[in-house]
PyMOL Python script that loads the backbone (N, CA, C, O; Angstrom):
from pymol import cmd

cmd.read_pdbstr("""\
ATOM      1  N   MET A   1      61.718  33.851 -44.068  1.00  0.00           N
ATOM      2  CA  MET A   1      60.618  34.790 -44.149  1.00  0.00           C
ATOM      3  C   MET A   1      61.077  36.146 -43.624  1.00  0.00           C
ATOM      4  O   MET A   1      61.646  36.231 -42.536  1.00  0.00           O
ATOM      5  N   SER A   2      60.837  37.183 -44.377  1.00  0.00           N
ATOM      6  CA  SER A   2      61.267  38.517 -43.955  1.00  0.00           C
ATOM      7  C   SER A   2      60.240  39.152 -43.030  1.00  0.00           C
ATOM      8  O   SER A   2      59.032  38.976 -43.191  1.00  0.00           O
ATOM      9  N   GLN A   3      60.749  39.885 -42.069  1.00  0.00           N
ATOM     10  CA  GLN A   3      59.908  40.581 -41.114  1.00  0.00           C
ATOM     11  C   GLN A   3      59.669  42.006 -41.604  1.00  0.00           C
ATOM     12  O   GLN A   3      60.509  42.585 -42.292  1.00  0.00           O
ATOM     13  N   VAL A   4      58.532  42.557 -41.248  1.00  0.00           N
ATOM     14  CA  VAL A   4      58.199  43.937 -41.572  1.00  0.00           C
ATOM     15  C   VAL A   4      58.879  44.829 -40.537  1.00  0.00           C
ATOM     16  O   VAL A   4      58.812  44.560 -39.338  1.00  0.00           O
ATOM     17  N   SER A   5      59.530  45.888 -41.004  1.00  0.00           N
ATOM     18  CA  SER A   5      60.207  46.804 -40.088  1.00  0.00           C
ATOM     19  C   SER A   5      59.201  47.777 -39.462  1.00  0.00           C
ATOM     20  O   SER A   5      58.056  47.872 -39.902  1.00  0.00           O
ATOM     21  N   LYS A   6      59.645  48.484 -38.445  1.00  0.00           N
ATOM     22  CA  LYS A   6      58.816  49.480 -37.758  1.00  0.00           C
ATOM     23  C   LYS A   6      58.384  50.571 -38.727  1.00  0.00           C
ATOM     24  O   LYS A   6      57.222  50.977 -38.724  1.00  0.00           O
ATOM     25  N   GLU A   7      59.303  51.046 -39.551  1.00  0.00           N
ATOM     26  CA  GLU A   7      59.001  52.104 -40.512  1.00  0.00           C
ATOM     27  C   GLU A   7      58.003  51.625 -41.566  1.00  0.00           C
ATOM     28  O   GLU A   7      57.086  52.357 -41.937  1.00  0.00           O
ATOM     29  N   THR A   8      58.183  50.404 -42.041  1.00  0.00           N
ATOM     30  CA  THR A   8      57.271  49.848 -43.041  1.00  0.00           C
ATOM     31  C   THR A   8      55.880  49.671 -42.456  1.00  0.00           C
ATOM     32  O   THR A   8      54.888  49.945 -43.131  1.00  0.00           O
ATOM     33  N   ALA A   9      55.793  49.219 -41.213  1.00  0.00           N
ATOM     34  CA  ALA A   9      54.499  49.056 -40.550  1.00  0.00           C
ATOM     35  C   ALA A   9      53.787  50.394 -40.447  1.00  0.00           C
ATOM     36  O   ALA A   9      52.578  50.471 -40.663  1.00  0.00           O
ATOM     37  N   SER A  10      54.519  51.442 -40.122  1.00  0.00           N
ATOM     38  CA  SER A  10      53.952  52.783 -40.030  1.00  0.00           C
ATOM     39  C   SER A  10      53.431  53.236 -41.394  1.00  0.00           C
ATOM     40  O   SER A  10      52.350  53.819 -41.478  1.00  0.00           O
ATOM     41  N   GLN A  11      54.184  52.976 -42.454  1.00  0.00           N
ATOM     42  CA  GLN A  11      53.773  53.361 -43.800  1.00  0.00           C
ATOM     43  C   GLN A  11      52.540  52.586 -44.257  1.00  0.00           C
ATOM     44  O   GLN A  11      51.651  53.152 -44.894  1.00  0.00           O
ATOM     45  N   ILE A  12      52.483  51.303 -43.938  1.00  0.00           N
ATOM     46  CA  ILE A  12      51.328  50.470 -44.299  1.00  0.00           C
ATOM     47  C   ILE A  12      50.080  50.987 -43.597  1.00  0.00           C
ATOM     48  O   ILE A  12      49.022  51.109 -44.214  1.00  0.00           O
ATOM     49  N   ALA A  13      50.201  51.292 -42.303  1.00  0.00           N
ATOM     50  CA  ALA A  13      49.062  51.807 -41.540  1.00  0.00           C
ATOM     51  C   ALA A  13      48.599  53.148 -42.088  1.00  0.00           C
ATOM     52  O   ALA A  13      47.396  53.367 -42.235  1.00  0.00           O
ATOM     53  N   ALA A  14      49.524  54.048 -42.392  1.00  0.00           N
ATOM     54  CA  ALA A  14      49.171  55.363 -42.930  1.00  0.00           C
ATOM     55  C   ALA A  14      48.444  55.225 -44.271  1.00  0.00           C
ATOM     56  O   ALA A  14      47.460  55.923 -44.515  1.00  0.00           O
ATOM     57  N   ALA A  15      48.913  54.345 -45.123  1.00  0.00           N
ATOM     58  CA  ALA A  15      48.264  54.125 -46.418  1.00  0.00           C
ATOM     59  C   ALA A  15      46.852  53.572 -46.226  1.00  0.00           C
ATOM     60  O   ALA A  15      45.926  53.959 -46.939  1.00  0.00           O
ATOM     61  N   HIS A  16      46.694  52.677 -45.269  1.00  0.00           N
ATOM     62  CA  HIS A  16      45.377  52.091 -44.982  1.00  0.00           C
ATOM     63  C   HIS A  16      44.405  53.173 -44.480  1.00  0.00           C
ATOM     64  O   HIS A  16      43.258  53.234 -44.925  1.00  0.00           O
ATOM     65  N   ILE A  17      44.864  54.017 -43.560  1.00  0.00           N
ATOM     66  CA  ILE A  17      44.020  55.079 -43.016  1.00  0.00           C
ATOM     67  C   ILE A  17      43.652  56.077 -44.116  1.00  0.00           C
ATOM     68  O   ILE A  17      42.501  56.505 -44.201  1.00  0.00           O
ATOM     69  N   LYS A  18      44.612  56.448 -44.952  1.00  0.00           N
ATOM     70  CA  LYS A  18      44.336  57.384 -46.047  1.00  0.00           C
ATOM     71  C   LYS A  18      43.248  56.842 -46.965  1.00  0.00           C
ATOM     72  O   LYS A  18      42.378  57.589 -47.415  1.00  0.00           O
ATOM     73  N   LYS A  19      43.298  55.553 -47.240  1.00  0.00           N
ATOM     74  CA  LYS A  19      42.319  54.921 -48.115  1.00  0.00           C
ATOM     75  C   LYS A  19      40.946  54.841 -47.444  1.00  0.00           C
ATOM     76  O   LYS A  19      39.928  55.068 -48.097  1.00  0.00           O
ATOM     77  N   GLN A  20      40.907  54.522 -46.158  1.00  0.00           N
ATOM     78  CA  GLN A  20      39.645  54.378 -45.442  1.00  0.00           C
ATOM     79  C   GLN A  20      38.975  55.710 -45.129  1.00  0.00           C
ATOM     80  O   GLN A  20      37.752  55.823 -45.218  1.00  0.00           O
ATOM     81  N   LYS A  21      39.756  56.712 -44.766  1.00  0.00           N
ATOM     82  CA  LYS A  21      39.213  57.981 -44.272  1.00  0.00           C
ATOM     83  C   LYS A  21      39.325  59.135 -45.266  1.00  0.00           C
ATOM     84  O   LYS A  21      38.864  60.237 -44.971  1.00  0.00           O
ATOM     85  N   TYR A  22      39.922  58.912 -46.427  1.00  0.00           N
ATOM     86  CA  TYR A  22      40.061  59.939 -47.461  1.00  0.00           C
ATOM     87  C   TYR A  22      40.719  61.211 -46.910  1.00  0.00           C
ATOM     88  O   TYR A  22      40.231  62.321 -47.127  1.00  0.00           O
ATOM     89  N   THR A  23      41.817  61.031 -46.204  1.00  0.00           N
ATOM     90  CA  THR A  23      42.552  62.158 -45.644  1.00  0.00           C
ATOM     91  C   THR A  23      44.035  61.985 -45.924  1.00  0.00           C
ATOM     92  O   THR A  23      44.522  60.864 -46.072  1.00  0.00           O
ATOM     93  N   GLU A  24      44.740  63.087 -45.996  1.00  0.00           N
ATOM     94  CA  GLU A  24      46.179  63.046 -46.230  1.00  0.00           C
ATOM     95  C   GLU A  24      46.978  63.252 -44.953  1.00  0.00           C
ATOM     96  O   GLU A  24      48.163  62.921 -44.900  1.00  0.00           O
ATOM     97  N   LYS A  25      46.332  63.803 -43.911  1.00  0.00           N
ATOM     98  CA  LYS A  25      47.028  64.092 -42.657  1.00  0.00           C
ATOM     99  C   LYS A  25      46.889  62.903 -41.707  1.00  0.00           C
ATOM    100  O   LYS A  25      45.811  62.647 -41.170  1.00  0.00           O
ATOM    101  N   ILE A  26      47.969  62.195 -41.511  1.00  0.00           N
ATOM    102  CA  ILE A  26      48.001  61.056 -40.599  1.00  0.00           C
ATOM    103  C   ILE A  26      49.111  61.317 -39.591  1.00  0.00           C
ATOM    104  O   ILE A  26      50.263  61.527 -39.971  1.00  0.00           O
ATOM    105  N   ASN A  27      48.769  61.304 -38.318  1.00  0.00           N
ATOM    106  CA  ASN A  27      49.748  61.503 -37.257  1.00  0.00           C
ATOM    107  C   ASN A  27      49.957  60.184 -36.520  1.00  0.00           C
ATOM    108  O   ASN A  27      49.135  59.791 -35.693  1.00  0.00           O
ATOM    109  N   VAL A  28      51.049  59.511 -36.820  1.00  0.00           N
ATOM    110  CA  VAL A  28      51.374  58.252 -36.138  1.00  0.00           C
ATOM    111  C   VAL A  28      52.043  58.606 -34.815  1.00  0.00           C
ATOM    112  O   VAL A  28      53.079  59.271 -34.790  1.00  0.00           O
ATOM    113  N   ALA A  29      51.441  58.153 -33.716  1.00  0.00           N
ATOM    114  CA  ALA A  29      51.953  58.474 -32.387  1.00  0.00           C
ATOM    115  C   ALA A  29      52.840  57.362 -31.825  1.00  0.00           C
ATOM    116  O   ALA A  29      53.819  57.642 -31.133  1.00  0.00           O
ATOM    117  N   ALA A  30      52.503  56.110 -32.117  1.00  0.00           N
ATOM    118  CA  ALA A  30      53.264  54.995 -31.552  1.00  0.00           C
ATOM    119  C   ALA A  30      53.199  53.787 -32.467  1.00  0.00           C
ATOM    120  O   ALA A  30      52.172  53.501 -33.083  1.00  0.00           O
ATOM    121  N   VAL A  31      54.326  53.083 -32.542  1.00  0.00           N
ATOM    122  CA  VAL A  31      54.401  51.816 -33.271  1.00  0.00           C
ATOM    123  C   VAL A  31      55.014  50.814 -32.303  1.00  0.00           C
ATOM    124  O   VAL A  31      56.167  50.953 -31.895  1.00  0.00           O
ATOM    125  N   GLU A  32      54.227  49.796 -31.937  1.00  0.00           N
ATOM    126  CA  GLU A  32      54.680  48.806 -30.963  1.00  0.00           C
ATOM    127  C   GLU A  32      54.754  47.435 -31.600  1.00  0.00           C
ATOM    128  O   GLU A  32      53.888  47.056 -32.388  1.00  0.00           O
ATOM    129  N   HIS A  33      55.784  46.703 -31.258  1.00  0.00           N
ATOM    130  CA  HIS A  33      55.919  45.333 -31.738  1.00  0.00           C
ATOM    131  C   HIS A  33      55.110  44.424 -30.831  1.00  0.00           C
ATOM    132  O   HIS A  33      55.189  44.529 -29.607  1.00  0.00           O
ATOM    133  N   SER A  34      54.337  43.539 -31.424  1.00  0.00           N
ATOM    134  CA  SER A  34      53.593  42.539 -30.660  1.00  0.00           C
ATOM    135  C   SER A  34      53.980  41.164 -31.178  1.00  0.00           C
ATOM    136  O   SER A  34      54.695  41.055 -32.174  1.00  0.00           O
ATOM    137  N   SER A  35      53.523  40.135 -30.525  1.00  0.00           N
ATOM    138  CA  SER A  35      53.906  38.774 -30.922  1.00  0.00           C
ATOM    139  C   SER A  35      53.448  38.431 -32.337  1.00  0.00           C
ATOM    140  O   SER A  35      54.094  37.637 -33.021  1.00  0.00           O
ATOM    141  N   GLY A  36      52.336  39.024 -32.783  1.00  0.00           N
ATOM    142  CA  GLY A  36      51.820  38.726 -34.109  1.00  0.00           C
ATOM    143  C   GLY A  36      52.202  39.725 -35.171  1.00  0.00           C
ATOM    144  O   GLY A  36      51.792  39.570 -36.321  1.00  0.00           O
ATOM    145  N   GLY A  37      52.978  40.759 -34.835  1.00  0.00           N
ATOM    146  CA  GLY A  37      53.350  41.776 -35.812  1.00  0.00           C
ATOM    147  C   GLY A  37      53.521  43.130 -35.164  1.00  0.00           C
ATOM    148  O   GLY A  37      54.326  43.287 -34.246  1.00  0.00           O
ATOM    149  N   TRP A  38      52.756  44.125 -35.644  1.00  0.00           N
ATOM    150  CA  TRP A  38      52.884  45.506 -35.164  1.00  0.00           C
ATOM    151  C   TRP A  38      51.520  46.090 -34.841  1.00  0.00           C
ATOM    152  O   TRP A  38      50.510  45.720 -35.441  1.00  0.00           O
ATOM    153  N   ILE A  39      51.507  47.010 -33.881  1.00  0.00           N
ATOM    154  CA  ILE A  39      50.322  47.798 -33.560  1.00  0.00           C
ATOM    155  C   ILE A  39      50.702  49.260 -33.765  1.00  0.00           C
ATOM    156  O   ILE A  39      51.636  49.762 -33.139  1.00  0.00           O
ATOM    157  N   VAL A  40      49.969  49.938 -34.650  1.00  0.00           N
ATOM    158  CA  VAL A  40      50.249  51.334 -34.976  1.00  0.00           C
ATOM    159  C   VAL A  40      49.081  52.173 -34.455  1.00  0.00           C
ATOM    160  O   VAL A  40      47.922  51.909 -34.774  1.00  0.00           O
ATOM    161  N   ARG A  41      49.406  53.191 -33.647  1.00  0.00           N
ATOM    162  CA  ARG A  41      48.382  54.075 -33.077  1.00  0.00           C
ATOM    163  C   ARG A  41      48.668  55.512 -33.478  1.00  0.00           C
ATOM    164  O   ARG A  41      49.818  55.909 -33.666  1.00  0.00           O
ATOM    165  N   GLY A  42      47.580  56.290 -33.603  1.00  0.00           N
ATOM    166  CA  GLY A  42      47.746  57.700 -33.923  1.00  0.00           C
ATOM    167  C   GLY A  42      46.415  58.395 -34.086  1.00  0.00           C
ATOM    168  O   GLY A  42      45.384  57.901 -33.629  1.00  0.00           O
ATOM    169  N   THR A  43      46.440  59.554 -34.747  1.00  0.00           N
ATOM    170  CA  THR A  43      45.228  60.336 -34.979  1.00  0.00           C
ATOM    171  C   THR A  43      45.172  60.819 -36.419  1.00  0.00           C
ATOM    172  O   THR A  43      46.182  60.889 -37.120  1.00  0.00           O
ATOM    173  N   CYS A  44      43.959  61.149 -36.832  1.00  0.00           N
ATOM    174  CA  CYS A  44      43.751  61.752 -38.145  1.00  0.00           C
ATOM    175  C   CYS A  44      42.547  62.690 -38.041  1.00  0.00           C
ATOM    176  O   CYS A  44      41.642  62.440 -37.245  1.00  0.00           O
ATOM    177  N   PRO A  45      42.523  63.764 -38.834  1.00  0.00           N
ATOM    178  CA  PRO A  45      41.381  64.683 -38.799  1.00  0.00           C
ATOM    179  C   PRO A  45      40.234  64.134 -39.651  1.00  0.00           C
ATOM    180  O   PRO A  45      40.457  63.507 -40.686  1.00  0.00           O
ATOM    181  N   ILE A  46      39.003  64.382 -39.194  1.00  0.00           N
ATOM    182  CA  ILE A  46      37.826  64.034 -39.996  1.00  0.00           C
ATOM    183  C   ILE A  46      36.853  65.193 -39.932  1.00  0.00           C
ATOM    184  O   ILE A  46      36.972  66.072 -39.078  1.00  0.00           O
ATOM    185  N   ASP A  47      35.893  65.189 -40.834  1.00  0.00           N
ATOM    186  CA  ASP A  47      34.873  66.229 -40.880  1.00  0.00           C
ATOM    187  C   ASP A  47      33.536  65.580 -40.552  1.00  0.00           C
ATOM    188  O   ASP A  47      33.078  64.692 -41.271  1.00  0.00           O
ATOM    189  N   VAL A  48      32.907  66.029 -39.456  1.00  0.00           N
ATOM    190  CA  VAL A  48      31.610  65.497 -39.048  1.00  0.00           C
ATOM    191  C   VAL A  48      30.606  66.638 -39.099  1.00  0.00           C
ATOM    192  O   VAL A  48      30.628  67.533 -38.254  1.00  0.00           O
ATOM    193  N   GLY A  49      29.743  66.602 -40.077  1.00  0.00           N
ATOM    194  CA  GLY A  49      28.717  67.633 -40.207  1.00  0.00           C
ATOM    195  C   GLY A  49      29.264  69.029 -40.373  1.00  0.00           C
ATOM    196  O   GLY A  49      28.676  69.987 -39.870  1.00  0.00           O
ATOM    197  N   GLY A  50      30.365  69.164 -41.059  1.00  0.00           N
ATOM    198  CA  GLY A  50      30.963  70.468 -41.283  1.00  0.00           C
ATOM    199  C   GLY A  50      31.867  70.950 -40.162  1.00  0.00           C
ATOM    200  O   GLY A  50      32.372  72.071 -40.213  1.00  0.00           O
ATOM    201  N   HIS A  51      32.076  70.122 -39.155  1.00  0.00           N
ATOM    202  CA  HIS A  51      32.932  70.478 -38.030  1.00  0.00           C
ATOM    203  C   HIS A  51      34.152  69.557 -37.995  1.00  0.00           C
ATOM    204  O   HIS A  51      34.007  68.339 -38.107  1.00  0.00           O
ATOM    205  N   PRO A  52      35.334  70.115 -37.843  1.00  0.00           N
ATOM    206  CA  PRO A  52      36.538  69.267 -37.781  1.00  0.00           C
ATOM    207  C   PRO A  52      36.649  68.559 -36.424  1.00  0.00           C
ATOM    208  O   PRO A  52      36.430  69.166 -35.376  1.00  0.00           O
ATOM    209  N   TRP A  53      36.986  67.293 -36.462  1.00  0.00           N
ATOM    210  CA  TRP A  53      37.200  66.480 -35.268  1.00  0.00           C
ATOM    211  C   TRP A  53      38.489  65.698 -35.447  1.00  0.00           C
ATOM    212  O   TRP A  53      38.973  65.513 -36.564  1.00  0.00           O
ATOM    213  N   ALA A  54      39.025  65.250 -34.350  1.00  0.00           N
ATOM    214  CA  ALA A  54      40.181  64.354 -34.397  1.00  0.00           C
ATOM    215  C   ALA A  54      39.680  62.951 -34.080  1.00  0.00           C
ATOM    216  O   ALA A  54      38.847  62.758 -33.195  1.00  0.00           O
ATOM    217  N   GLU A  55      40.192  61.996 -34.806  1.00  0.00           N
ATOM    218  CA  GLU A  55      39.817  60.600 -34.605  1.00  0.00           C
ATOM    219  C   GLU A  55      41.084  59.798 -34.332  1.00  0.00           C
ATOM    220  O   GLU A  55      42.069  59.924 -35.059  1.00  0.00           O
ATOM    221  N   LYS A  56      41.062  58.982 -33.298  1.00  0.00           N
ATOM    222  CA  LYS A  56      42.219  58.136 -33.031  1.00  0.00           C
ATOM    223  C   LYS A  56      42.011  56.797 -33.736  1.00  0.00           C
ATOM    224  O   LYS A  56      40.884  56.357 -33.963  1.00  0.00           O
ATOM    225  N   PHE A  57      43.127  56.169 -34.071  1.00  0.00           N
ATOM    226  CA  PHE A  57      43.058  54.880 -34.748  1.00  0.00           C
ATOM    227  C   PHE A  57      44.076  53.920 -34.148  1.00  0.00           C
ATOM    228  O   PHE A  57      45.057  54.322 -33.523  1.00  0.00           O
ATOM    229  N   GLU A  58      43.807  52.644 -34.362  1.00  0.00           N
ATOM    230  CA  GLU A  58      44.731  51.578 -33.985  1.00  0.00           C
ATOM    231  C   GLU A  58      44.669  50.540 -35.098  1.00  0.00           C
ATOM    232  O   GLU A  58      43.608  49.984 -35.384  1.00  0.00           O
ATOM    233  N   VAL A  59      45.804  50.286 -35.716  1.00  0.00           N
ATOM    234  CA  VAL A  59      45.881  49.346 -36.833  1.00  0.00           C
ATOM    235  C   VAL A  59      46.815  48.201 -36.443  1.00  0.00           C
ATOM    236  O   VAL A  59      47.941  48.429 -36.001  1.00  0.00           O
ATOM    237  N   HIS A  60      46.332  46.960 -36.611  1.00  0.00           N
ATOM    238  CA  HIS A  60      47.131  45.775 -36.334  1.00  0.00           C
ATOM    239  C   HIS A  60      47.639  45.217 -37.662  1.00  0.00           C
ATOM    240  O   HIS A  60      46.859  44.949 -38.576  1.00  0.00           O
ATOM    241  N   ILE A  61      48.952  45.046 -37.752  1.00  0.00           N
ATOM    242  CA  ILE A  61      49.599  44.569 -38.971  1.00  0.00           C
ATOM    243  C   ILE A  61      50.348  43.288 -38.640  1.00  0.00           C
ATOM    244  O   ILE A  61      51.092  43.236 -37.661  1.00  0.00           O
ATOM    245  N   ASP A  62      50.153  42.241 -39.464  1.00  0.00           N
ATOM    246  CA  ASP A  62      50.835  40.979 -39.195  1.00  0.00           C
ATOM    247  C   ASP A  62      52.287  41.024 -39.654  1.00  0.00           C
ATOM    248  O   ASP A  62      52.739  42.029 -40.202  1.00  0.00           O
ATOM    249  N   GLN A  63      53.009  39.945 -39.431  1.00  0.00           N
ATOM    250  CA  GLN A  63      54.443  39.890 -39.741  1.00  0.00           C
ATOM    251  C   GLN A  63      54.733  39.937 -41.232  1.00  0.00           C
ATOM    252  O   GLN A  63      55.862  40.212 -41.637  1.00  0.00           O
ATOM    253  N   LYS A  64      53.725  39.671 -42.048  1.00  0.00           N
ATOM    254  CA  LYS A  64      53.904  39.718 -43.502  1.00  0.00           C
ATOM    255  C   LYS A  64      53.551  41.087 -44.086  1.00  0.00           C
ATOM    256  O   LYS A  64      53.733  41.316 -45.282  1.00  0.00           O
ATOM    257  N   GLY A  65      53.044  42.002 -43.242  1.00  0.00           N
ATOM    258  CA  GLY A  65      52.709  43.341 -43.706  1.00  0.00           C
ATOM    259  C   GLY A  65      51.264  43.522 -44.110  1.00  0.00           C
ATOM    260  O   GLY A  65      50.929  44.509 -44.764  1.00  0.00           O
ATOM    261  N   LYS A  66      50.395  42.591 -43.736  1.00  0.00           N
ATOM    262  CA  LYS A  66      48.984  42.675 -44.078  1.00  0.00           C
ATOM    263  C   LYS A  66      48.198  43.256 -42.902  1.00  0.00           C
ATOM    264  O   LYS A  66      48.421  42.875 -41.753  1.00  0.00           O
ATOM    265  N   VAL A  67      47.274  44.185 -43.195  1.00  0.00           N
ATOM    266  CA  VAL A  67      46.438  44.779 -42.153  1.00  0.00           C
ATOM    267  C   VAL A  67      45.446  43.719 -41.672  1.00  0.00           C
ATOM    268  O   VAL A  67      44.664  43.185 -42.458  1.00  0.00           O
ATOM    269  N   GLN A  68      45.489  43.425 -40.378  1.00  0.00           N
ATOM    270  CA  GLN A  68      44.595  42.437 -39.786  1.00  0.00           C
ATOM    271  C   GLN A  68      43.311  43.072 -39.287  1.00  0.00           C
ATOM    272  O   GLN A  68      42.228  42.510 -39.453  1.00  0.00           O
ATOM    273  N   SER A  69      43.431  44.253 -38.668  1.00  0.00           N
ATOM    274  CA  SER A  69      42.241  44.948 -38.172  1.00  0.00           C
ATOM    275  C   SER A  69      42.592  46.417 -37.962  1.00  0.00           C
ATOM    276  O   SER A  69      43.756  46.802 -37.856  1.00  0.00           O
ATOM    277  N   ALA A  70      41.540  47.211 -37.908  1.00  0.00           N
ATOM    278  CA  ALA A  70      41.698  48.646 -37.642  1.00  0.00           C
ATOM    279  C   ALA A  70      40.481  49.097 -36.839  1.00  0.00           C
ATOM    280  O   ALA A  70      39.350  48.701 -37.121  1.00  0.00           O
ATOM    281  N   SER A  71      40.735  49.928 -35.841  1.00  0.00           N
ATOM    282  CA  SER A  71      39.640  50.476 -35.048  1.00  0.00           C
ATOM    283  C   SER A  71      39.801  51.985 -34.966  1.00  0.00           C
ATOM    284  O   SER A  71      40.916  52.507 -34.997  1.00  0.00           O
ATOM    285  N   TYR A  72      38.665  52.684 -34.862  1.00  0.00           N
ATOM    286  CA  TYR A  72      38.642  54.135 -34.857  1.00  0.00           C
ATOM    287  C   TYR A  72      37.733  54.615 -33.734  1.00  0.00           C
ATOM    288  O   TYR A  72      36.760  53.943 -33.392  1.00  0.00           O
ATOM    289  N   ALA A  73      38.045  55.771 -33.161  1.00  0.00           N
ATOM    290  CA  ALA A  73      37.202  56.377 -32.130  1.00  0.00           C
ATOM    291  C   ALA A  73      37.428  57.889 -32.131  1.00  0.00           C
ATOM    292  O   ALA A  73      38.554  58.358 -32.296  1.00  0.00           O
ATOM    293  N   LEU A  74      36.345  58.642 -31.945  1.00  0.00           N
ATOM    294  CA  LEU A  74      36.470  60.095 -31.843  1.00  0.00           C
ATOM    295  C   LEU A  74      37.153  60.468 -30.553  1.00  0.00           C
ATOM    296  O   LEU A  74      36.949  59.819 -29.527  1.00  0.00           O
ATOM    297  N   LEU A  75      37.964  61.511 -30.592  1.00  0.00           N
ATOM    298  CA  LEU A  75      38.616  62.011 -29.382  1.00  0.00           C
ATOM    299  C   LEU A  75      37.714  62.976 -28.651  1.00  0.00           C
ATOM    300  O   LEU A  75      38.092  63.503 -27.605  1.00  0.00           O
TER     301      LEU A  75
END
""", "prot")
cmd.dss("prot")
cmd.show_as("cartoon", "prot")
cmd.util.cbc("prot")
cmd.orient("prot")
C-alpha cells in the first residue's frame, strides 16, 4: 500500500478548501504526520458581508489520500 507524501497531502487539502470555500488563495502553514495520515493547517480569505476576513482551517487526510474531516474558524 502506498503512503501519501507530505506534498500530496498539502495539494489534496488545498483542492478540498478551494472546492468548499470557492477561493483560489490557500495558505498552507503546516503539514504534520499523524498515526492515521496527515493534518494540514493554514488560512484562506473569505468574504463576510462585503468585508474580507481570514479563516483558519484544519484538514485531516488518511493514509490513502482521502479527506476524513475539515474544520474552519474565523481568525
